[in-house]
N, C-alpha and C positions, 0 to 999 in steps of 0.2 A: 429757474432754467430758462427764462425769458431774457435776465441781464447776461448770463454765456453766448447766447446766441448772437451777439453782436461782435465778439472775438473770433467765431470762425471767419467771418468774412476775410478779413485783412488776414489770417494764418494763412486761407486758402491762397489767397491771390499771392503772398511772397513766396509758399512752395510753388504756386504756378512758376512765378518767374525763376526762381531757384533752378527746376526743374526743367524750365525752357533754356536757360545760360549753360547746365549741364550737357544737356543733348545737343546744343550748339556747339559745345565746345569738343565732346566726343565725335560728332561729324567732322568738325573742321579739323582735328586731329588726324582722323583717318583719312581724309582727301589728303593732306599735305604729307602722309605717310605713303600711300597709294601713289601720289605725284613725284615722290623721290624714289620708290620703286621703279615708276616708266622712267623715269631719265638714267636711273641707274642699269636697268638694263639696254636700254635705247644706247648709251655709252659702251657698254660690253659689245654690243651687238658691231658700231663701227669700229670700234679697237681691234676686234677679232676679224673684221673683214680685211683690214689695214697690214696686219702682219701675219705671214706664213706662218704656220706650226713648222716645227721641225720636231722629227721622233727620231 
């Protein structure tokens, strides 16, 4: 059992790095989507205020 203990440290380290990279990817993707949504909403507001609606 002592021999296998040396394999847990590198495995834990690589899994921690993989989890960190995945978490940063999710946060970055979420930020990119929300930023695009904010730009789209701002563009819709400026477009809507310039053209009068005809019903």
